[in-house]
PyMOL CGO cylinders between C-alpha atoms (Angstrom):
from pymol import cmd
from pymol.cgo import CYLINDER

trace = [
    CYLINDER, -7.23, -25.82, -47.29, -4.80, -24.63, -44.60, 0.3, 1, 1, 1, 1, 1, 1,
    CYLINDER, -4.80, -24.63, -44.60, -4.63, -20.90, -44.18, 0.3, 1, 1, 1, 1, 1, 1,
    CYLINDER, -4.63, -20.90, -44.18, -2.68, -20.80, -40.90, 0.3, 1, 1, 1, 1, 1, 1,
    CYLINDER, -2.68, -20.80, -40.90, 0.18, -18.81, -42.41, 0.3, 1, 1, 1, 1, 1, 1,
    CYLINDER, 0.18, -18.81, -42.41, -2.27, -16.28, -43.87, 0.3, 1, 1, 1, 1, 1, 1,
    CYLINDER, -2.27, -16.28, -43.87, -3.96, -15.96, -40.50, 0.3, 1, 1, 1, 1, 1, 1,
    CYLINDER, -3.96, -15.96, -40.50, -0.57, -15.34, -38.82, 0.3, 1, 1, 1, 1, 1, 1,
    CYLINDER, -0.57, -15.34, -38.82, 0.26, -12.71, -41.45, 0.3, 1, 1, 1, 1, 1, 1,
    CYLINDER, 0.26, -12.71, -41.45, -3.10, -11.01, -40.95, 0.3, 1, 1, 1, 1, 1, 1,
    CYLINDER, -3.10, -11.01, -40.95, -2.69, -11.04, -37.16, 0.3, 1, 1, 1, 1, 1, 1,
    CYLINDER, -2.69, -11.04, -37.16, 0.75, -9.43, -37.40, 0.3, 1, 1, 1, 1, 1, 1,
    CYLINDER, 0.75, -9.43, -37.40, -0.42, -6.89, -39.96, 0.3, 1, 1, 1, 1, 1, 1,
    CYLINDER, -0.42, -6.89, -39.96, -3.47, -5.79, -38.00, 0.3, 1, 1, 1, 1, 1, 1,
    CYLINDER, -3.47, -5.79, -38.00, -1.80, -6.13, -34.57, 0.3, 1, 1, 1, 1, 1, 1,
    CYLINDER, -1.80, -6.13, -34.57, -4.47, -8.40, -33.16, 0.3, 1, 1, 1, 1, 1, 1,
    CYLINDER, -4.47, -8.40, -33.16, -4.59, -11.99, -31.92, 0.3, 1, 1, 1, 1, 1, 1,
    CYLINDER, -4.59, -11.99, -31.92, -5.08, -14.89, -34.33, 0.3, 1, 1, 1, 1, 1, 1,
    CYLINDER, -5.08, -14.89, -34.33, -8.37, -15.77, -32.65, 0.3, 1, 1, 1, 1, 1, 1,
    CYLINDER, -8.37, -15.77, -32.65, -9.89, -12.46, -33.76, 0.3, 1, 1, 1, 1, 1, 1,
    CYLINDER, -9.89, -12.46, -33.76, -9.17, -12.99, -37.48, 0.3, 1, 1, 1, 1, 1, 1,
    CYLINDER, -9.17, -12.99, -37.48, -12.20, -14.31, -39.44, 0.3, 1, 1, 1, 1, 1, 1,
    CYLINDER, -12.20, -14.31, -39.44, -11.96, -15.25, -43.12, 0.3, 1, 1, 1, 1, 1, 1,
    CYLINDER, -11.96, -15.25, -43.12, -14.96, -14.98, -45.44, 0.3, 1, 1, 1, 1, 1, 1,
    CYLINDER, -14.96, -14.98, -45.44, -15.52, -18.57, -46.68, 0.3, 1, 1, 1, 1, 1, 1,
    CYLINDER, -15.52, -18.57, -46.68, -16.75, -17.44, -50.13, 0.3, 1, 1, 1, 1, 1, 1,
    CYLINDER, -16.75, -17.44, -50.13, -13.51, -15.49, -50.78, 0.3, 1, 1, 1, 1, 1, 1,
    CYLINDER, -13.51, -15.49, -50.78, -10.90, -18.00, -49.62, 0.3, 1, 1, 1, 1, 1, 1,
    CYLINDER, -10.90, -18.00, -49.62, -9.23, -18.03, -53.05, 0.3, 1, 1, 1, 1, 1, 1,
    CYLINDER, -9.23, -18.03, -53.05, -8.52, -14.29, -52.81, 0.3, 1, 1, 1, 1, 1, 1,
    CYLINDER, -8.52, -14.29, -52.81, -7.11, -14.77, -49.31, 0.3, 1, 1, 1, 1, 1, 1,
    CYLINDER, -7.11, -14.77, -49.31, -4.90, -17.62, -50.54, 0.3, 1, 1, 1, 1, 1, 1,
    CYLINDER, -4.90, -17.62, -50.54, -3.45, -15.34, -53.23, 0.3, 1, 1, 1, 1, 1, 1,
    CYLINDER, -3.45, -15.34, -53.23, -2.48, -12.63, -50.66, 0.3, 1, 1, 1, 1, 1, 1,
    CYLINDER, -2.48, -12.63, -50.66, 1.28, -12.53, -50.05, 0.3, 1, 1, 1, 1, 1, 1,
    CYLINDER, 1.28, -12.53, -50.05, 2.15, -9.11, -48.61, 0.3, 1, 1, 1, 1, 1, 1,
    CYLINDER, 2.15, -9.11, -48.61, 0.85, -7.07, -45.72, 0.3, 1, 1, 1, 1, 1, 1,
    CYLINDER, 0.85, -7.07, -45.72, -0.62, -4.60, -48.17, 0.3, 1, 1, 1, 1, 1, 1,
    CYLINDER, -0.62, -4.60, -48.17, -2.63, -7.44, -49.77, 0.3, 1, 1, 1, 1, 1, 1,
    CYLINDER, -2.63, -7.44, -49.77, -4.03, -8.28, -46.32, 0.3, 1, 1, 1, 1, 1, 1,
    CYLINDER, -4.03, -8.28, -46.32, -4.94, -4.63, -45.69, 0.3, 1, 1, 1, 1, 1, 1,
    CYLINDER, -4.94, -4.63, -45.69, -6.74, -4.49, -49.05, 0.3, 1, 1, 1, 1, 1, 1,
    CYLINDER, -6.74, -4.49, -49.05, -8.70, -7.67, -48.22, 0.3, 1, 1, 1, 1, 1, 1,
    CYLINDER, -8.70, -7.67, -48.22, -9.76, -6.14, -44.87, 0.3, 1, 1, 1, 1, 1, 1,
    CYLINDER, -9.76, -6.14, -44.87, -11.11, -3.03, -46.62, 0.3, 1, 1, 1, 1, 1, 1,
    CYLINDER, -11.11, -3.03, -46.62, -12.82, -5.25, -49.23, 0.3, 1, 1, 1, 1, 1, 1,
    CYLINDER, -12.82, -5.25, -49.23, -14.46, -7.30, -46.48, 0.3, 1, 1, 1, 1, 1, 1,
    CYLINDER, -14.46, -7.30, -46.48, -12.84, -10.68, -47.18, 0.3, 1, 1, 1, 1, 1, 1,
    CYLINDER, -12.84, -10.68, -47.18, -11.16, -10.57, -43.78, 0.3, 1, 1, 1, 1, 1, 1,
    CYLINDER, -11.16, -10.57, -43.78, -13.03, -9.32, -40.70, 0.3, 1, 1, 1, 1, 1, 1,
    CYLINDER, -13.03, -9.32, -40.70, -12.12, -8.92, -37.07, 0.3, 1, 1, 1, 1, 1, 1,
    CYLINDER, -12.12, -8.92, -37.07, -14.08, -10.52, -34.27, 0.3, 1, 1, 1, 1, 1, 1,
    CYLINDER, -14.08, -10.52, -34.27, -15.06, -8.17, -31.45, 0.3, 1, 1, 1, 1, 1, 1,
    CYLINDER, -15.06, -8.17, -31.45, -13.18, -8.38, -28.16, 0.3, 1, 1, 1, 1, 1, 1,
    CYLINDER, -13.18, -8.38, -28.16, -15.17, -10.38, -25.64, 0.3, 1, 1, 1, 1, 1, 1,
    CYLINDER, -15.17, -10.38, -25.64, -13.23, -9.07, -22.68, 0.3, 1, 1, 1, 1, 1, 1,
    CYLINDER, -13.23, -9.07, -22.68, -13.43, -10.76, -19.35, 0.3, 1, 1, 1, 1, 1, 1,
    CYLINDER, -13.43, -10.76, -19.35, -15.69, -10.31, -16.43, 0.3, 1, 1, 1, 1, 1, 1,
    CYLINDER, -15.69, -10.31, -16.43, -14.13, -8.10, -13.80, 0.3, 1, 1, 1, 1, 1, 1,
    CYLINDER, -14.13, -8.10, -13.80, -13.78, -9.72, -10.41, 0.3, 1, 1, 1, 1, 1, 1,
    CYLINDER, -13.78, -9.72, -10.41, -15.37, -7.55, -7.78, 0.3, 1, 1, 1, 1, 1, 1,
    CYLINDER, -15.37, -7.55, -7.78, -13.16, -7.90, -4.74, 0.3, 1, 1, 1, 1, 1, 1,
    CYLINDER, -13.16, -7.90, -4.74, -14.59, -7.72, -1.26, 0.3, 1, 1, 1, 1, 1, 1,
    CYLINDER, -14.59, -7.72, -1.26, -13.68, -4.46, 0.37, 0.3, 1, 1, 1, 1, 1, 1,
    CYLINDER, -13.68, -4.46, 0.37, -11.62, -4.84, 3.52, 0.3, 1, 1, 1, 1, 1, 1,
    CYLINDER, -11.62, -4.84, 3.52, -13.83, -4.08, 6.43, 0.3, 1, 1, 1, 1, 1, 1,
    CYLINDER, -13.83, -4.08, 6.43, -12.61, -1.62, 9.00, 0.3, 1, 1, 1, 1, 1, 1,
    CYLINDER, -12.61, -1.62, 9.00, -12.81, -3.28, 12.36, 0.3, 1, 1, 1, 1, 1, 1,
    CYLINDER, -12.81, -3.28, 12.36, -10.76, -3.66, 15.50, 0.3, 1, 1, 1, 1, 1, 1,
    CYLINDER, -10.76, -3.66, 15.50, -7.94, -5.71, 13.97, 0.3, 1, 1, 1, 1, 1, 1,
    CYLINDER, -7.94, -5.71, 13.97, -7.41, -3.56, 10.89, 0.3, 1, 1, 1, 1, 1, 1,
    CYLINDER, -7.41, -3.56, 10.89, -7.29, -0.11, 12.47, 0.3, 1, 1, 1, 1, 1, 1,
    CYLINDER, -7.29, -0.11, 12.47, -3.80, 1.28, 12.88, 0.3, 1, 1, 1, 1, 1, 1,
    CYLINDER, -3.80, 1.28, 12.88, -3.76, 4.25, 15.16, 0.3, 1, 1, 1, 1, 1, 1,
    CYLINDER, -3.76, 4.25, 15.16, -0.68, 6.32, 15.79, 0.3, 1, 1, 1, 1, 1, 1,
    CYLINDER, -0.68, 6.32, 15.79, 0.58, 6.58, 19.36, 0.3, 1, 1, 1, 1, 1, 1,
    CYLINDER, 0.58, 6.58, 19.36, -1.19, 9.23, 21.39, 0.3, 1, 1, 1, 1, 1, 1,
    CYLINDER, -1.19, 9.23, 21.39, 0.29, 12.69, 21.01, 0.3, 1, 1, 1, 1, 1, 1,
    CYLINDER, 0.29, 12.69, 21.01, 0.71, 13.07, 24.75, 0.3, 1, 1, 1, 1, 1, 1,
    CYLINDER, 0.71, 13.07, 24.75, 2.71, 9.88, 25.06, 0.3, 1, 1, 1, 1, 1, 1,
    CYLINDER, 2.71, 9.88, 25.06, 5.92, 11.36, 23.68, 0.3, 1, 1, 1, 1, 1, 1,
    CYLINDER, 5.92, 11.36, 23.68, 5.69, 14.31, 26.08, 0.3, 1, 1, 1, 1, 1, 1,
    CYLINDER, 5.69, 14.31, 26.08, 5.03, 11.90, 28.97, 0.3, 1, 1, 1, 1, 1, 1,
    CYLINDER, 5.03, 11.90, 28.97, 8.07, 9.79, 28.09, 0.3, 1, 1, 1, 1, 1, 1,
    CYLINDER, 8.07, 9.79, 28.09, 10.37, 12.82, 27.85, 0.3, 1, 1, 1, 1, 1, 1,
    CYLINDER, 10.37, 12.82, 27.85, 9.18, 14.30, 31.14, 0.3, 1, 1, 1, 1, 1, 1,
    CYLINDER, 9.18, 14.30, 31.14, 9.24, 10.98, 32.99, 0.3, 1, 1, 1, 1, 1, 1,
    CYLINDER, 9.24, 10.98, 32.99, 12.79, 10.19, 31.93, 0.3, 1, 1, 1, 1, 1, 1,
    CYLINDER, 12.79, 10.19, 31.93, 13.94, 13.69, 32.89, 0.3, 1, 1, 1, 1, 1, 1,
    CYLINDER, 13.94, 13.69, 32.89, 12.36, 13.50, 36.35, 0.3, 1, 1, 1, 1, 1, 1,
    CYLINDER, 12.36, 13.50, 36.35, 13.57, 9.97, 37.03, 0.3, 1, 1, 1, 1, 1, 1,
    CYLINDER, 13.57, 9.97, 37.03, 17.11, 10.94, 36.06, 0.3, 1, 1, 1, 1, 1, 1,
    CYLINDER, 17.11, 10.94, 36.06, 16.91, 13.96, 38.37, 0.3, 1, 1, 1, 1, 1, 1,
    CYLINDER, 16.91, 13.96, 38.37, 15.72, 12.02, 41.44, 0.3, 1, 1, 1, 1, 1, 1,
    CYLINDER, 15.72, 12.02, 41.44, 18.32, 9.32, 40.72, 0.3, 1, 1, 1, 1, 1, 1,
    CYLINDER, 18.32, 9.32, 40.72, 21.02, 11.99, 40.87, 0.3, 1, 1, 1, 1, 1, 1,
    CYLINDER, 21.02, 11.99, 40.87, 19.59, 13.25, 44.18, 0.3, 1, 1, 1, 1, 1, 1,
    CYLINDER, 19.59, 13.25, 44.18, 19.63, 9.71, 45.57, 0.3, 1, 1, 1, 1, 1, 1,
    CYLINDER, 19.63, 9.71, 45.57, 23.24, 9.23, 44.46, 0.3, 1, 1, 1, 1, 1, 1,
    CYLINDER, 23.24, 9.23, 44.46, 24.18, 12.51, 46.19, 0.3, 1, 1, 1, 1, 1, 1,
    CYLINDER, 24.18, 12.51, 46.19, 22.40, 11.31, 49.35, 0.3, 1, 1, 1, 1, 1, 1,
    CYLINDER, 22.40, 11.31, 49.35, 19.97, 14.23, 49.21, 0.3, 1, 1, 1, 1, 1, 1,
    CYLINDER, 19.97, 14.23, 49.21, 17.04, 11.74, 49.12, 0.3, 1, 1, 1, 1, 1, 1,
    CYLINDER, 17.04, 11.74, 49.12, 16.30, 8.71, 51.21, 0.3, 1, 1, 1, 1, 1, 1,
    CYLINDER, 16.30, 8.71, 51.21, 15.45, 5.40, 49.58, 0.3, 1, 1, 1, 1, 1, 1,
    CYLINDER, 15.45, 5.40, 49.58, 11.84, 5.63, 50.80, 0.3, 1, 1, 1, 1, 1, 1,
    CYLINDER, 11.84, 5.63, 50.80, 11.41, 9.15, 49.42, 0.3, 1, 1, 1, 1, 1, 1,
    CYLINDER, 11.41, 9.15, 49.42, 12.95, 8.02, 46.15, 0.3, 1, 1, 1, 1, 1, 1,
    CYLINDER, 12.95, 8.02, 46.15, 10.44, 5.18, 45.78, 0.3, 1, 1, 1, 1, 1, 1,
    CYLINDER, 10.44, 5.18, 45.78, 7.46, 7.40, 46.60, 0.3, 1, 1, 1, 1, 1, 1,
    CYLINDER, 7.46, 7.40, 46.60, 8.66, 10.09, 44.16, 0.3, 1, 1, 1, 1, 1, 1,
    CYLINDER, 8.66, 10.09, 44.16, 9.01, 7.49, 41.41, 0.3, 1, 1, 1, 1, 1, 1,
    CYLINDER, 9.01, 7.49, 41.41, 5.43, 6.39, 42.01, 0.3, 1, 1, 1, 1, 1, 1,
    CYLINDER, 5.43, 6.39, 42.01, 4.26, 10.00, 41.93, 0.3, 1, 1, 1, 1, 1, 1,
    CYLINDER, 4.26, 10.00, 41.93, 6.15, 10.63, 38.68, 0.3, 1, 1, 1, 1, 1, 1,
    CYLINDER, 6.15, 10.63, 38.68, 4.40, 7.65, 37.20, 0.3, 1, 1, 1, 1, 1, 1,
    CYLINDER, 4.40, 7.65, 37.20, 1.03, 9.03, 38.30, 0.3, 1, 1, 1, 1, 1, 1,
    CYLINDER, 1.03, 9.03, 38.30, 1.66, 12.33, 36.43, 0.3, 1, 1, 1, 1, 1, 1,
    CYLINDER, 1.66, 12.33, 36.43, 1.75, 14.27, 39.69, 0.3, 1, 1, 1, 1, 1, 1,
    CYLINDER, 1.75, 14.27, 39.69, 4.44, 16.68, 38.48, 0.3, 1, 1, 1, 1, 1, 1,
    CYLINDER, 4.44, 16.68, 38.48, 4.07, 18.99, 35.50, 0.3, 1, 1, 1, 1, 1, 1,
    CYLINDER, 4.07, 18.99, 35.50, 7.75, 19.84, 35.20, 0.3, 1, 1, 1, 1, 1, 1,
    CYLINDER, 7.75, 19.84, 35.20, 11.15, 19.49, 36.80, 0.3, 1, 1, 1, 1, 1, 1,
    CYLINDER, 11.15, 19.49, 36.80, 10.61, 22.82, 38.61, 0.3, 1, 1, 1, 1, 1, 1,
    CYLINDER, 10.61, 22.82, 38.61, 7.36, 21.46, 40.03, 0.3, 1, 1, 1, 1, 1, 1,
    CYLINDER, 7.36, 21.46, 40.03, 9.20, 18.36, 41.29, 0.3, 1, 1, 1, 1, 1, 1,
    CYLINDER, 9.20, 18.36, 41.29, 11.95, 20.52, 42.88, 0.3, 1, 1, 1, 1, 1, 1,
    CYLINDER, 11.95, 20.52, 42.88, 9.31, 22.66, 44.59, 0.3, 1, 1, 1, 1, 1, 1,
    CYLINDER, 9.31, 22.66, 44.59, 7.59, 19.54, 45.94, 0.3, 1, 1, 1, 1, 1, 1,
    CYLINDER, 7.59, 19.54, 45.94, 10.90, 18.17, 47.29, 0.3, 1, 1, 1, 1, 1, 1,
    CYLINDER, 10.90, 18.17, 47.29, 11.76, 21.45, 49.07, 0.3, 1, 1, 1, 1, 1, 1,
    CYLINDER, 11.76, 21.45, 49.07, 8.30, 21.61, 50.69, 0.3, 1, 1, 1, 1, 1, 1,
    CYLINDER, 8.30, 21.61, 50.69, 8.40, 18.03, 51.93, 0.3, 1, 1, 1, 1, 1, 1,
    CYLINDER, 8.40, 18.03, 51.93, 11.84, 18.35, 53.53, 0.3, 1, 1, 1, 1, 1, 1,
]
cmd.load_cgo(trace, "trace")
C-alpha cells in the first residue's frame, strides 16, 4: 500500500520534513481515507500519525585561531606620524636653505643625518642649531 501522497500531505500540513512523519501501521486504513489537511490534523491528535524527534547534527568545534607572531596586527606607533611630519618639515626647510646658498653641501648632509637621528625637537630648534654653528 503506497501512502507517499498522504505522507506529502501530512508533511505540508504539519510543516515538517517527510522523514519525520510516522504512520501507525494498525491504523493505515484511516490514514488512507484522509483527504484534507483537517483530516490529517485530526489523525495527529488521535495518534494515528506521529512525528519523529529531530536528531539534529553534531556541532563541529572549530579550532580557535591562535594568537602568535604572524596573526597579530598592530597599528603603527603613535609617535611615527609625528616623526614623519617633523622630518618632512625640517628636510624641506634645510633644502630651501641649500637652494638659497645659506648652507653648504657638507652642512646639508650632516643636518639631514641629524634630523634622521631625532636630534631636533622642532623647526625653531633646528634654526637655533644652525645659527650657533655658523
